[in-house]
C-alpha positions in Angstrom: 117.6 176.2 121.3 120.0 173.5 121.0 119.0 171.7 124.3 115.3 172.1 123.7 115.6 170.6 119.8 117.6 167.7 121.8 114.3 167.5 124.2 112.3 167.5 121.1 113.9 164.4 119.3 113.9 162.4 122.5 110.1 163.1 122.7 109.3 161.7 119.1 112.1 158.7 119.6 110.2 157.8 122.8 106.5 158.3 121.0 107.4 156.0 118.1 108.5 153.5 120.5 105.5 152.9 121.7 103.2 150.6 119.6 100.1 151.7 121.1 100.6 155.1 119.5 102.1 153.9 115.7 98.9 152.1 115.3 96.8 155.0 115.9 97.9 156.0 112.5 95.3 153.6 111.2 93.0 152.4 114.3 91.3 149.0 113.3 87.2 149.5 113.1 85.2 147.4 114.6 82.8 145.1 113.2 79.6 146.7 111.1 76.5 145.5 111.7 73.5 144.9 109.6 71.0 148.0 109.2 67.5 147.8 110.0 65.5 148.0 106.9 62.4 149.7 106.2 60.3 150.3 103.2 61.1 154.2 103.6 65.0 154.2 103.9 67.5 155.4 101.6 69.3 152.7 99.6 72.9 153.5 100.1 76.3 152.0 99.1 79.4 152.7 100.9 82.2 152.0 98.9 86.2 152.4 100.3 89.9 151.3 99.9 89.3 148.4 102.5 86.8 146.6 104.1 87.3 147.9 107.5 87.0 151.6 106.4 84.0 151.0 104.8 82.5 149.3 107.7 83.8 151.6 110.2 82.3 154.7 107.9 79.1 152.8 107.2 78.5 152.2 111.4 79.4 155.6 112.5 77.0 156.5 109.7 73.9 154.5 111.1 74.6 155.9 114.3 74.6 159.7 113.5 71.4 159.4 110.6 68.4 160.9 111.9 66.4 159.4 109.1 66.3 155.5 107.9 69.2 154.4 105.7 69.6 150.8 104.1 73.2 150.2 103.6 72.7 146.4 103.0 71.4 146.9 99.4 72.5 145.4 96.1 70.5 148.3 94.1 71.5 151.4 95.6 69.9 154.8 94.9 73.4 156.5 95.8 76.8 155.8 96.4 79.1 157.0 99.0 82.6 156.8 97.9 85.5 157.1 100.3 88.8 158.5 98.9 90.0 159.0 94.9 90.1 155.5 93.7 86.5 154.2 95.6 85.4 157.4 93.7 87.0 156.7 90.0 85.2 153.2 90.5 82.0 154.4 91.7 81.9 157.0 88.7 82.0 154.0 86.1 78.6 153.5 87.0 75.2 155.7 86.3 74.1 156.2 89.9 74.9 159.4 91.8 78.0 159.6 93.6 79.0 161.5 96.7 82.9 161.7 96.8 84.6 161.7 100.3 88.2 163.2 100.9 88.8 163.3 97.1 91.6 165.2 95.5 90.5 168.2 93.0 92.5 166.3 90.1 90.2 163.1 90.6 86.9 165.2 90.8 87.9 167.2 87.7 88.5 164.1 85.6 85.3 161.9 86.7 83.7 165.2 86.1 85.3 165.5 82.8 83.6 162.2 81.9 79.9 163.6 83.1 80.0 161.7 86.4 77.2 162.9 88.5 79.3 163.6 91.6 79.4 165.8 94.4 82.2 166.1 96.4 83.1 166.4 100.5 86.3 168.5 100.7 87.3 167.1 103.6 91.5 167.0 102.5 93.2 169.9 104.4 94.5 172.1 101.6 98.6 172.0 101.4 98.1 175.5 101.7 96.3 175.4 105.3 99.5 173.4 106.1 101.8 176.1 104.7 99.7 178.5 107.4 100.1 176.4 110.3 104.1 176.3 109.5 104.1 180.1 109.6 102.4 180.4 112.6 104.0 177.6 114.6 107.6 178.2 113.3 107.9 181.6 112.2 111.6 182.1 112.1 111.8 178.8 109.7 111.4 179.4 105.7 113.0 176.6 104.0 110.1 173.8 103.3 110.5 170.6 102.0 108.1 168.5 100.4 107.9 164.9 99.2 105.6 164.4 96.1 104.9 161.2 94.0 103.3 161.3 90.0 100.0 161.5 91.8 100.7 165.0 93.7 103.1 166.4 91.4 100.8 168.6 89.5 100.2 170.4 92.9 103.7 171.8 92.8 103.3 175.2 91.1 100.3 176.1 92.9 102.3 175.1 96.2 105.1 176.7 95.1 103.5 180.1 94.7 101.2 179.8 97.8 104.7 179.4 99.8 106.1 182.3 98.1 103.6 184.4 99.3 103.9 183.5 103.1 107.5 184.5 102.5 108.6 180.7 102.3 110.8 178.7 100.2 109.7 175.5 98.7 112.2 172.5 97.9 110.3 169.7 96.3 111.5 166.2 95.5 109.6 164.2 93.1 109.7 160.4 93.8 109.4 158.0 90.7 107.7 154.6 91.2 109.5 152.4 92.7 112.6 154.6 93.9 113.5 154.0 97.6 112.3 156.6 99.5 115.4 156.7 102.2 117.4 158.2 100.0 115.5 160.8 98.5 114.2 161.5 102.1 117.5 162.0 103.6 118.9 164.4 100.9 115.7 166.4 101.0 115.9 166.9 104.9 119.7 167.7 104.5 118.4 171.2 102.5 115.4 171.8 104.5 114.3 173.6 107.7 110.6 171.5 107.7 108.8 168.4 106.2 105.5 169.3 105.1 103.8 166.2 104.9 101.2 166.5 101.9 97.7 163.8 101.8 99.8 161.5 99.5 99.0 158.0 100.7 101.8 156.7 98.3 104.6 158.1 100.6 102.7 159.0 103.7 101.3 155.7 104.6 101.5 153.1 107.9 104.6 151.3 106.1 106.7 154.5 105.4 105.9 156.7 108.9 109.0 155.1 110.9 111.0 156.0 108.3 109.8 159.2 107.6 109.7 160.4 111.6 112.4 158.8 112.6 114.5 160.4 109.8 113.3 163.6 110.6 114.5 162.9 114.4 118.2 161.6 113.3 118.5 165.1 110.9 116.6 167.5 113.3 113.9 168.6 111.0 110.1 168.4 112.1 107.2 167.2 110.5 104.0 169.5 109.7 101.1 167.1 108.5 99.5 165.0 106.9 96.8 164.7 109.9 96.0 164.0 113.4 96.9 160.5 113.5 100.7 161.6 112.3 100.7 164.1 115.5 100.0 161.3 117.9 102.7 159.2 116.4 105.4 162.2 116.4 104.8 165.3 114.1 104.9 168.4 115.4 101.1 169.8 114.0 98.5 169.3 111.7 95.6 170.8 110.2 93.0 168.2 109.6 89.2 167.2 109.6 87.4 166.0 112.5 85.3 162.5 111.7 82.1 164.0 113.2 82.3 167.1 110.8 83.0 164.8 108.0 80.1 162.7 109.1 77.8 165.7 109.6 78.7 167.0 106.2 77.9 163.7 104.3 74.7 163.5 105.9 74.0 166.6 105.1 74.4 166.0 101.5 72.4 162.4 101.7 69.3 164.2 103.6 69.3 166.9 100.4 69.0 164.0 97.9 66.6 162.0 100.1 64.1 165.2 99.9 65.1 166.5 96.3 66.5 163.4 94.5 69.4 165.4 93.1 72.6 166.2 94.5 73.4 169.6 95.7 76.8 171.7 95.4 80.0 170.4 97.1 80.6 171.2 100.7 83.4 171.7 102.6 84.3 171.3 106.2 85.7 173.0 109.0 89.1 172.7 109.8 90.6 171.5 112.9 94.0 171.4 114.5 96.4 169.3 116.4 99.3 170.0 118.0 102.0 167.2 119.4 102.1 168.9 123.0 105.6 167.0 123.8 107.3 167.9 120.7 106.0 171.7 120.8 107.1 171.9 124.6 110.7 170.7 123.8 111.0 173.2 120.9 109.9 176.1 123.3 106.6 176.4 121.4 103.8 177.8 123.6 100.4 177.6 121.8 96.7 177.6 122.1 94.7 175.1 120.1 92.0 177.5 120.0 93.4 180.5 118.4 95.1 178.4 115.7 91.7 176.8 115.0 90.1 180.4 114.9 92.7 181.6 112.4 92.8 178.6 110.4 89.4 178.6 109.6 89.4 182.5 108.9 92.0 182.3 106.4 91.2 179.2 104.9 92.0 178.8 101.3 
């Protein structure tokens, strides 16, 4: 086992040393093009955390849509908001909003303020990632989680879900401005596996190298938060495929185009990615297809 672990950490170190791999965490989007205009086109505004994210999403949306869209408009009928901050901002207006990759807490907050919003529930539940840990690492019981003010409200439910799977959760809450390195090292000393949550204040491009290299030094595999992190050195992650996400968004847009009302929230299928180099070094042989089937059967 020790020899396998040594190979594992060598593989992670090599992956992190390749710039092209690290850049896949947040790929650079192509320049968007202006959509063709049509009198029957639905006027849609896409808003996001960055121009690159917005342009990349808009470009893909236009390519996949089977009906005319006008994304170059100052008077949209409907807004597609990418992420929590964009959704909160869009909900300050009076137009209907489709929130993409929105947390449950933000969704509840904007609905309490009477926002006309429907959500694409495309963020993978931490419960699904815990199930993935159980499948891949059945002998590892102590799971570490880093949370910020943004995700600390999820701790009670996450602890309960871990307990149901026979796992023990150890949580470290990072205060705003607190250095990540000291808290991370202390947490990794106490656990077997680090579960990376979809918390962009912690698990972002700036912290990726520190988190993965700390796991390397302290011999703790990382699960999550998505497939880009798997390419950079996480062992595995459940995630939402971009094509599935777009199809789900377009279904909601098409429904609005026909009925002029928003439907209900929609979930997207769960995909799974495994870093084969890391898995091999740990002596893990697993079928992605079987993991996919199992995670979608038990998806919370």
